[in-house]
C-alpha positions, 0 to 999 in steps of 0.5 A: 683816639691816639691816646687810647691806641698808644695806651692799649698798645704800649701802656701808660708809661709811653704817653709822655712821647705824645708831647713830641709832635707838639714840641716839634710844631712849637720849634717849627713855628718859632723857627719859620714864622716871620716876625710881625711888624712892631706895633706902637704902644697903646694905653692899657684901657685900649686893649679892652673895649667895654662897649663891645659887651654893653651892646646887644651883640656882645653882651645880651646876645651871647648871654641869651644864646648860651643860656638857651643852649644849656636849656636846649641840652636839658630839653633834648634829654626830656623830649627824646624818650617821648618823641624818639631820638631821630625825630628830636635830633633831625627836627631840631637841626633842620629847624635851627637854620631858620632862627640863625639866619633870622638873626642876620636879617633882624634889627639887633636889640629888638624882641624878635632878634633876641627871640631868634637868638634864643631859639637858635641856641636851644635848637642847636643844642637840643641834640647834644646829649642825644648824639652822645647816647646814640654813639654809646648805643652803637658801640655798647662795648666802649661807651666812653670812647664812643662819647669821646669820639662824638665830642672830639670829632665834632670839635675837630670838624668845627675847627676846620669849618671855622678856617673855611668860613673865615676864608669865605668871609674874606671873599663874600663878606662877613654876613655872607660867610655867616649865612653859609655857616648858619645854613649848614645846620640843615645838611647836618640834619640830613646826615643825621637822618641818613645815619639813623636810617642805617641804624634804626635801633639807635634812633628810637 
């Protein structure tokens, strides 16, 4: 958004000035961040633990979730024209919390666990292409900017939530913090429903 505003107002030649905030932040971090206590030297093999990727959490779960997320995005493009964008988007988000929370309760490595991980990945990402198309329909004069807004703002909000959930995990424990994060898919569905009710033409 900032880049588009600067370019529109002053032209492309002024974009190097956008580096200034980052440079200033780097200087402040260098000047103000306290030094860490030195750590002892460790062998190179200690920097990476292969067992984290061999286990059901590190390897197969991430692979199953990521593959399902990609397939879910493709599935969203197929389902939306048939059942309507609002139905698919709101329904997938509302249902995503169930398999997400199930991964916390099920024994890692079993068929039910991986089934829940696959369903969670697919349901969470079914709405990804739909949200972009909805944004472009709501702002037909600037489809690229609308898509950028959806992708950029969602990433920024996710970053803020990661910080808040990390703080919550310190207070309530890892499982409790993850449960709260997983449950946020349901409020997201309600927000999407409210927006599409205000703009019914975009949810068709």
